[in-house]
N, C-alpha and C positions, 0 to 999 in steps of 0.2 A: 437423250431426252425422249427418243421415240418409245422407249419401254417404260417411261415414267408414268405414274398415275395421272389420268386426265389427258394423256397424249392424244387420245382420239379426238379431242376438241381441236387439235391442230391439223387434222386431216382436211384436205381440200381436193376439189376436182380440177384438174388442169385443162388446158385448151383441147386436149385429145380425149377427155373423158376419163382419164386414169386418176386413181386416188394417190395423192402424194402427201407428204408431211411437211409442215412448216417448221419442224424442229431444227432444220439446218440453219434457219435464219438467226435465232438467238445464239446458237453455237458459234456461228461465224462472227456475230457481233462481239461476243465475249473474247473469243480467241484472237481475232484481229486487233481489238482494242488493247488487249494485254500485251501482245507481241509488239505492237507499235510503240507502246509506252516503254517497253524494255529496250527497244532499239533507238529511242530518242537520245539526242546528245545532251539534253539538259532536263532539269526537273520541270520548268515551265512547259517545255515541249511535250514531255511525258503527260503532264496534267491536261494539256490541250488535246492530246490524242484520246485520253480516257474520257474527257468531257464530250468530245465530238462523237466518238464511236459508240460509247454506251448511251449517251443522250439521244442520238439519232436512232440507235437500235431500240432503245426503250420506248420512245413514242411510236416508232414503226411497229413494234410488237403490239402496242395498244391498238393501233389501227387495224392490224391483222385480226385481232380477236373481236374488238367491238365493231369494226367496219363490216363484218360479215352479217351483222344483224339486219333483218329486213328493212327496218326504218332508216338505216344508214346507206343502203345501196343506191338510193336515187341520186345522190350527189356524186358526180364524177368530175375529176379534173379540178383545176384551180378555180375556174369560173363556177362550177357547180357548188363548191364549198362556200365561195363568197355569196352566191345566190341564196344558199341556205341560211347564211348569216343575216342577210337582209330580211329574210322571213322570220328571224328570231330563233333559228335553230343552230346549235353548235354541233357540228359533225365531228366524227373521230378524225377525219382527214384534216379538218381545220386545227384540231388539237395538235396533230402531227406537224403541220406547217409551222405553227407557233413554237412548238417544242424544238424543232430543228433550227429555227431562227435563233432561239435563245441559246441553244447549245453551240451553234456556230459563232455567235457573238462572244460568248465566254471563251471559247477556244481561241478565237482571233485575238482577244485581249490578252490571253495568257502568252501567245506567241509574241505579241508586242512588248510584253514585260521582259522578255528574254532578249538580252543584248545581241544574241546570235540568231534570233528568230527560230531557234530549234533546228537550224539547217546544218549543223555540224560543227566540229571543233577545229577544222583546218583553218590555218591562217592566223592572223593576229587581230588587234583591235586598234582603231584609230584614236589617237589622243591620249594613250596611257602607256605606262612602262610595264613590260612583262618581267617576270622573275628572271634574273640572270642565271647563267650556268654555274656549276659547282666551283669553277675557277674564279668566279667573281667578275669575270670580264665579258659575260654574255656568251657562254659556250655555244656549241653547235646548235643552230636552229633558234637561238634566243633572239628576241626582237627588242630593240631600244627605240622608243618613239619619242619624238620631241627634240632630239639632238641631231636628227638627220642621219643617225647610224642605222645599219641594217644587219640583222643576223643572217646566217647562211641560208640561202634559198628564199629570203624574205624580201618583200618590197614594202617600204615603210613610208608613211606620210609624216611630214614634219608638223610643227605646231600650227602652221597656217592652214592645215586641213588636208584634204585628199583622201583617197581610199586605199585600203590595203589589198593588194592583189591576192587572190586565192582565199578570200575570207569566207566563200561559200554563200554569201548573201547577195552578191552582185550589186553592191553599192547601197543597200538599204540599211535601215536602222541608224541613219544619221540623225543627230539632234535636230528637231524641227519645232514648229509651232504646235500648240495644243490642238488647233483645228486640223492641222495636217495629220497628226497622229490619230485623231478621231476618224478622219476620213479613211485612213489606211486600215484601221480596225474594222470599219464598216464594210470596206471592200473585201477584206479577208473573210468576214462573216458571210458575205454574199457568195464568195467562192466556195466556202465549206458547205453551206446549206444548199447552194445551187447544185454542186456536184453530187451531193447526197440524193437530191431529187432526180437528177438526170440519170444516174445509174439505176434508180428505181423504175424510171420510165422504160428502161430497156428490159426489165425483168418480165417479159411477156412470153418468152420461149425458153425451154430448158437450156441452161448453160450460157445464155446470151449476156446476162449481167456480169457473170464471173469472167467471161472472155473479155468484155469491155473493161472490167477492172484491171485485168492483167495487161491489157494493151496500154491503158493509161499509165499504169504503174511501172511498166518495164523501162521506159526512158528515164524515170526518176531514180532508179536503183543505183546507177553509177555516180550520181550527184551527191551533193551535201545532205540532201533530205532522204537519202537512201535508207537510212536506219528506220525512218518512219514508215517506209513502204514495204521493206523486206518481209516483215511478219505478216501483215495483211495479205500480201501476194501469196505467201506460202499457205496461209489458211484458205484462201480462195482456190488455189490449185488443189488442195487436199479434198475439197468438196466437189470439184468439177465433175468427177466421174459419177457420183451419186446424183448430181443435178442433171447431167446429160442422160442418165439412165432413168430419169423420172421417178426416183425414189424420194427425193426431197424437193422442196421449193424454197427459195430464199425468202420470199415475201418481203414486206416492207422492212422488217427488222434487219434482215441480212443485207439487202440491197442498199438501204439507207445508211447503215453503219459502214459498209465498204466504201460507198461514195463519200461519206463525210471524212473518213480517214485519208482518202486520196486528196480530198480538198484541203485537209490540214497540211499535207506534204506540198501541195501546189502553192498554198499561201505562204508556207515557210521559206520557199526558195524564190519568191518574187517580191518586188517592190510595188509601189502604187500603180505604175504604168502597166506592169505585167498583170497585176490583179484586175485592173480595169479591163484589160483586153480579154482575160479569161472570163470575167463576169459578163461581158458583152456577148461573147460566144455562147456561154451557158444560157443566158436569157433568151438569145435568139432561137436556140434549139428547143428550149422549154416552150416558148410562144408557138413555134412551129408544130409542136406536139399536140397543141389544142386543135389544129386544123388538118394535120397530115398524120397518117399512120406510119410510124417508124417501121412496123413489120412489112407493110406494103412497099416502102422504099427499099428496104433491105432485100426483099424477095425479088425486086425488079432490077437490082444492081449487081452485075456480074462481079465476082470477087467477094463482095460482101455476102452475097447469097451462099456461096460455098463455105466461106469462113463461119457463117452463122450456123450452118447445118453440120459442120464438122463434128463428128463424134456423137451426134444425136441419133436416137432410134428412128428407123425409117417408118414405122407404123405402129 
């Protein structure tokens, strides 16, 4: 993209005064979204990844381009965008917030429509019979539910309920009230959009957002949602050298897309309680960012300071 016509319009000046390109952002958004969809365990989970990654990346790219205009620069942070709205002005940042919220909501609804939540194909399902083995008696690994039987290596719940061990969803996706499902979808949307925004808040120094994405994604790789994370993590790692070398900048397009995809993986592997806990933490950090500089906190904290500077140019 850096050699494409009009690429000069994507050039920006970073915190050190060096000219960098925003081209890495759209490239990361597309690559991470596509690989997450390919790694998803089901069609709804793949659609959720594409919706969240491309949706957040798209509105982020809009903010990268339009937000650089002089009339847009006065509104900073969530408060600034809301203040502009009260004055009757719609900022590019406000468009991005609304767009990420909509993308997160649709992605969460797609995850909810998937019986496995996109978290993987391991395990069985409660309350239904799986296909028996070729010998007609439920060959190796088959699961018979409802008669108290269990296939090899399986733990099965009978007709009275219970959960299937190793399902990869940790007890979620049980039938519930419509209000409960709506609440679960809203919590998932908050996690997806909130993680997208949080990763973007860290994109103030070369490599910081990508490192944060890799740190968040690493514990998810061995789990049931690992297929949703592996591709985005690989794409992030591939761009890390250029980001640290101050050749590219993720911008809102790249950081929002990476965060949204991590949010999809987090939402896919958690139930209402887990999502509520994640959302509370994300909301707390986002609120803190309005009053506290993350950069100052990182630079004043041993360990974080060295990790943040690792691989970055010294001057």
